[in-house]
N, C-alpha and C positions, 0 to 999 in steps of 0.2 A: 503494499500499499503506499502511495506517495505521500511523503511529508510535506504540510502545507507550511509555506512561510509569509510572513507578513514583512513590510517594508523595515530594513532595519536588523530583521534577524539573521545571525550568521550559523555556521556548522560546518564541522569538518568533513571534507568529502569522504574520508574513511568510515564516518559514521553513517553516511548515507548507502555508499555502496563499496564492496573491495575492487570493483574495476577501475582502469585509469582508461579506458578508450571509452569516450562519452558521447553520446548525442545532446546536442542543445536546440530545443525548439523554441520558437519565438510565434505567438499569435496575437495581432495586432491590427485592428481595422476599424476604421471610421467612415461615415458618409461622404462621398466625394473627396477622400483623403489618399494620399500615395505616400509610402513611407520607404526609407531605406534603412535597413538593418545591418550593422557593421559590428565587427570586434576588433578592440585595440588591444595590441600587446604591449604592455608599459614596462619600464626599468623599476629599479627599486624606488626611486623618487616619483613614480607615477608620471614620468614623462614618455611621450612616444618618441624615443632617442632611435630607433630604426625602423623608419616608414615602411619596411617591408612586411613587418608585423600588424599593418593596417589592413585587415583582412575586408574586403568589400565586394560590391559587383563586378568592379574592374579589376579586382586583384584578390582571386576567391583562394587564395592558399598562402601559407607563411613557405619561406624558403624549403624547409625539411619535411612540409606537410604534416605538422603538428597539429595545425590549426586549418582547416578546411571549409568552406562555405558549399552547402549541398544545394541549395535552392528551397522552394517551396515543396513540400511533401507532407504526407501523413497528417492532413488538416492544419500545418503549421504555416504561418507566412513564409517563414525563413528558419533555415536550420544550419547547424554547423556539427563539424565532426572535432572532437578536441581530444587529443592523445596526452595526456599530462606527461607522462613519462619521457615523452620525445621533445618536449618545450626545453629549450637552452637555458642556461643559467641566468642571463642576463634579463630574461623575461620573466618578473615577478606577477605580474597580475594580468588578467585578461576581463576587460570591461566590454559587456554586451549592450549596445546601445541602439535606439530608434529615433532617426530624424524624419521630419517632415518634408518632403519635396513638393515645393510650392506652398498656398496658401492654407491657411487653417491654424489650429491650436490642439494640443494634447488633451484639454479638456473635452474634446468632441469626439474622443475614440470612445468605442463600447467597451464590453468586458473583454480582457486579454489576460494573457500569461506569459510566462518564461518557464520552461520545464526543463529537467535533467532526465535523460534515460540511459541506462546501462542495461546491456543484453536484451534489450526489446522492452525492458519493464521499466515504467515511470518511477524513479526514486523520490523526486523532490518536486514543487510547482510552486513558483510565486505569482498569485492572480491580483491584478490591478484593474481599475478603471478610469473614466475620465474624471470621476469626482475628487481622484487624488490631486490633478493636475488645475491648473488654471491657464497662463497664457504662455506656457513652455512651448517650443516646438523641438527641443531635442530631449531625450530622456536617456539615463543611465540606468538600465534594467537590472541588472545583476553582475556580480563579480566574482571570478575564480581569482583568489590571491595566495600567496605562498608566505605562511608564517610557520616556520617549522615543517610544515606539512601544507598540501592544499586543501583550501576553504572556500567555502561559497558563502556570499552575503548578499541578501535582496535589497537592492539600494532604492530604485523608484524617486529619483530626484532630477530636476531637469534644468534646462537653461533657456531663458527666451530668445537669445540670440540664434538659436538652431545650430546648423552644423559649425559654423564659423565661429560661435563661443564654446562648442563642446570642443573643438579642435584648439582653440587657444587654451582650455581648460587643461589640456594634455600635452600642452607645450609645441604645437605644430601651428602652421598657418597656411591659410589658403590663397590659391592663385586661380587666375582664370584658366580655363583651357585653351590649348592651341590646335591649330589644325594637325591632323594625324600626319606623321612623316611619309615620305614615298616608300612605299614598300621595297625590300630587297628582292633582286633576281633569285630566280629559282637555283636552288643548289647551293645556298649560301650557309649561314650557320644557324642550326636547327633552332625552332621557335620553343616555346613553352610546353611542357608536358608534366604531368602529375609524376611525382617518383613511383617506381613500380614496388608493389607490396608483395612479393611474392609468398609472405608470410604474414598474412594480415593479423592485428593484434586480436586476442580471443575475447568474446565478450560482447564486441559491438554489433548493434543491430538497431534499424531503425524502426519505429514503431509502427503499428498497422494504423491504416485509418479508422475512426470509430465507425462500427456498423459494417463493416468488411470484415470476412474470415483472414487469419494470418496465412500468407503465403507458404507453400511447402517448400522445405529447404532444398536448395539448389546446387549445382556444383560448383565450386569455387571458380570465378572468372577474374581477369584482371581487373583493378579499379578503372573506372572511368572519369573524366573531369565532372560529370554529374554524378556523383557517388550517390546510389540509393535513390535517386529522382525517378519517379513514376512516367511511364511513357507519353502521358497527356498530361496537359497542365490543369491542376485541381481548381476547384472554385475559389474564388479569394484571392488566387495569385495575380500579383501586379501586371496589367497588360501593357503592351508598347515596348518594352525592355529589350535593348538588343541583347544577344548572348556574347558572353564574353570572347576576344580575340587576342591570342597572343601577340604582343608587340614584336614586330620584325626590326632588325637592325638597320639604320640610317643608310641610305645608299651613299656612295663617296660624293663629295660636293663637286658640282658642275660649275665652269666658268659662268654659265649663263643659262640657269634653269629654267626650265620651262614652268610658266603659270599653271598649278594644280588648282581646280576649283576645291575649297575647304571641304573635309568629310563631314557628314551630319554629325552634331556632338551625341556622344553616346549618351547623357543623361546630362539634365539641366542644371544638378548640383556642380558646384567646385570640387577639385580634388585637392588632396595633400600634395605640398611641394616640398617642405622641408621643416623638421622639427626646429623649434626654438631652442635657444641656450636654455638647459635647465637650471633652478634657483641654485645660486652659489658659482654660476659660470658667467654671469654677467661680464661684458667687455669694463675694462678700467674706465674710472671716470675721467671724462674729456675725450673719449674716443668714438667716432660714429659705429653705433650696433650694425648698421645697415651698409658697411663697405664691401662686403664681400658679396658675389654674385650668389642668388639663390639656385639650389639644385634644381634640375629640371624634374617636370612630372614623370611619373611612371611611364615608361617606352621611350621619352621623348631624348634626343642627342644632348649631354651636357652643353652649357653654355661655356664661351671662353672667358676665363678669370679677369676680374678687371686690372687694370694697371694698376701698381703700388701708387697711392698719391705721394705728392711730394713731402719732404720731410718738414715738420713744422716746429717751432721752439718750444720748447718745455713749458708746460702751463704755470702760470703766474700764481704766486701763493695766494690764500684766501684773502680778500678784500683789496687786493692789487690788479690793477687793469692789464691783462694778457693782450699781445698783439700778435700779428701774422705777417708772413712777408710781405712787401709792399706789392698791391696789386692781386694779391690772392684773396679768393672768397671761397668760404667753406662750402663744401657740395651740400646740396639739398638731400633730403631722405630719400629712400629708394621709393620709386614710384610718383615723387613730386617734380614737378618740373621747376627747372632752375629759376631762380629770382621771384618766385613766388612764396607766399607764407607756407609753412609746414602745417600737417592736419594737427588737429589738438591733441597733444600727450606726445609728439614726436619731435625730435630734437630740432630746433629751429636752424635756420641758415648762419647764425652767429655763435654757434655753441650748442651743446648738449641741453636738453630742456628739463623740466621737471619730471616728465615720464622716465626719462633715462635714470637720473639721480636716485629717484624714489623707487623704482622698479623691483629692488632687492628687499623692500620692505612690503611689497604687496601681500594680500591675505594669501594664506595657503589653499591649496585646490580642495573643493568640498568633496562630499562624498561618504564621509564617515560621521559617526555621532560625537566623537572626540578628536578633535584636529589641533596638535600644537601648530602655533603660530611662529613661536619661536623659544628659546630655551626657558623663557620666564612668562608665557602669556599662551593660554590655551583657550579653545573655542568648543561649547557645547551646542549641537544642533538639537533642538526639541524637537523638531520636525521628523525626524528619522523613524521613531517609533512610537513617539507620543509619550514616552514614561518620563515623569518628574525627575529633576535634579535636585538635591541637597547639595549645599554649598555654606563654606564658612560665611558668617555674618560679615557684609562689608567688602567681598573677595569680587564684586562684579565691578569691572571696569567700563564694559561697553555690552549694550544690546542692540539687536536689530528685530522688527516684527513684533507681534504681539505678544508680549511675555509678561506675567503675573509674578510678583514676588511677595511672599508672604513668610509671618513667622513660622518656625518647626520647633514645636516645644517636646520635651522628651518626658512630660509627664511627672507625676509627684515622685514614682518609683525611680525613674531616669535621673531626676534630680538629685535625690538622695544618694543612688549609687555614684554618680559624677563626682559630686561633692567629696564624698567619702574616699573616692579612689584618685582624683585629680584627673580623669577623664571626661570630663564633662566637656561637649561641645556647643556651641553656639551656632546653631544652623538656620539658613534660609531655605525655603522651597521654591524651586522655579519652573512654572509651568505655562504651557500655551503652546503658539508656533512661532519658530525665531532662532536666532544664534545668541548666545550669551559668552561674553569672554571673561575669564578669570584670572586673576593675579593677586600675590600678596608680597608685598615688601620686596618686590624684585628676587624672591626664592625662585629655584629653579624647579619646573613642575615635569610630572614624569605619570603619564596615564598608564595604569596597569590593568589590564584586562585579566579578569577571572571568568572561568568557564567549569563552573561547578567546585574550583577548589578554595583554598583559603589562604590570607595572610594577616599577619599582626602587624599593625602600625600604631604608633603613639597618636593619641589625637592631636597633638601640637602639629604634626607632621600631616595631617588631611587637609586637603583644599576642597575637594568636591569630589561625588560619588553618585552613581545612579541610585534612587530609590529602591530599585528592585533588589539591592544587595541587602542582606541581613549583616547587623552589627551588633557586637555586645561587647561588654567590659569583660577581659579575661586576666587572671591573677597570675603572676610569675611566681612559680614555686620557690621557697628558698626560707633562708633565717631572717631575712629583714636587710633594709637598705638604707643606712643612715639619711633621713632627710625624707623618706618615702619612695615615691616610684614603683611600687610593688605591683602596678597594674598596667595592662595596654589594652588596645582596640583589636578585634578580630575581625574582620569581614569575610563573607563567605556568599557563595552563589554565582549567578550569571549576571555581569555587567561589568563597570570600569570605576575603578578607583584611585583619584589624581592625588599623588603623593607631592608634598613640597620638601625640597631639602637647602640648605645652604651651601652653595658651591655645588661641584660635581660629584655625585656618589660613587663609591665602589661597591660591586657586589661580589662576594667572596662565597666560596664553597664552605658547607660546614663540615670540620673534621673534629676528633675529640681535644684538639688542642686550638681550637678557635674561642679566642675571648675578646670581646669587644666592650668599650667604655659605655657605661648606661646613660652617659649625656650626650653620647655620639651616634648611638644606633639608631636608624630610622624605621626599619621594618626587618623581618624576616618571616621565612615559611611556617606556617602552622603546625605542620610537622615536627618541627624541630622540639627539642628537649631544651628548656631552659634552666640554668643553675645558677644561683648568685653566689659569687666568690669575691670573698673578701681578702685584700693582700697584707693587712695590718691587723691586730689585735685590737680590742676596744680599749685596752690601757695604754697602748702606745699612742692610740687616735687621740687620746686627752692631751698629749704634748705635742709641741711643734717641733717640725723637722722631718716630717714625713714626706714622701715623695710627691702626694697630692693624688695619686692613683689609689685610691681606698676600695673601690667598688668596681667589679667587672662581672659582666655576663658571660658563664661560660655555655656554649652551644653545643650539643650533640645531636645525630640522626642519621639515618640512612643515607646514602649517595643520592644527590638530587636536592638536598635542601640548601638553603642560602641565607646569606644575610646581607642588608644594605646598611652601609655605613656612611656618614657625611663628614667632610673635613672642617666640622663645627661642633663645640660643644654647647648644648643648650643651657 
């Protein structure tokens, strides 16, 4: 029986099926609407750093064939074959998206779904409808992401800007389509062909359409480009789309080429041209980020590299006027005519504009419930799964959307326990639809995702957490610590707890000889055994001259347990 997902829910692929050769089907439709369904292969920074892993109607397979677009079949508007154990290491995430081709909004779509099928049996389904969207024109439906092992997340988040906004979110940019190159003469370099699969991975099977009997097993045949596609176009498939044709290498340049009528465009939507620089790799301040020519679209000959610009004098210090060579004019941005003002957000003709200077501080990509913006600021998206967030009072620095903040009391019993143990937390409850940004005195923030396991954290080190997590005060076994601190908070369940530290922490495995200062420890795995260890006797503690390291915590436990220590003592 298929497991039903809601927006924001996540699960390990291994919990859904033991197979790694999966069928992914998407069903989406609306009156008068046409959709493009694609798969983006992203790196560890969630950027499209290799556009060969943008799998769509005009590039239906990745280089090694780990991701293949199969076309409409078995009642699905579009389908894919994903072989997880063949995906290269630099691809850490697969994002399945749907964009509108033409006028319309995602609020007009009818009931649809994204489903995962293994061995012909549906194992997971994320259902959605137009009521979940408003003016979006592009939607991220679901993600396969690598976090120790492959996992699945139902996303359901969109962009008003359509395909262009979606590409920019993944670090790409859009270019206008160009006329198709003149085909090469026969006998040249062979064209595109899918890799031969003499030994197909076991377990892959396309689901049968509803209401039709399952086909009898057939003898294995070599895979065709339209793997598993039915001989006739099923109802609901988009009409008028040209079949994929392999690009041929361009003919040698002729002195005076004959003018050829431009080929009709394969599709009205623009195609990917080149990935933009990922975060942290922006050009140095004062350099034009558009100096190098963009790579040609898929199947087009590369353009000649531009000539290197003349050397300019070094940039003047801040507050002093910088000059250029006499008569030299700074080049206009890529695509802007010389001598005309640059578009908003682009570098001006007199130097880099605010868009370049502030680009490294832009908001991090969306798509997750908790997204660190930098090492000291984190954002919670309340619209991902609708679950409220509990946070330390006064930790909100910015919010967007319709968000309500209310006091979260611990009750009479919780107050008594909190006052007696020193683990009382003054919390606020954040509900609604929007994004809330949290920070606390420039402390470093670290989101820790729990999936049924538990972690112990001091209440002073907790910034925010999902309300779905269970939390309680836990006593540390021992003979006592001078000054108190006999207790900690334990969080357990499925959700995220955000821990704050003073400086960059260190995570160490638990061994029989692991000791930590009680004032520097931040968190540890709940399965660890904690023992209070004193380095001095009570009689010696009464006299001056001791080392100051009077009380430590000793940790014991099986392999896999850990502790987190900050470079600061409370």
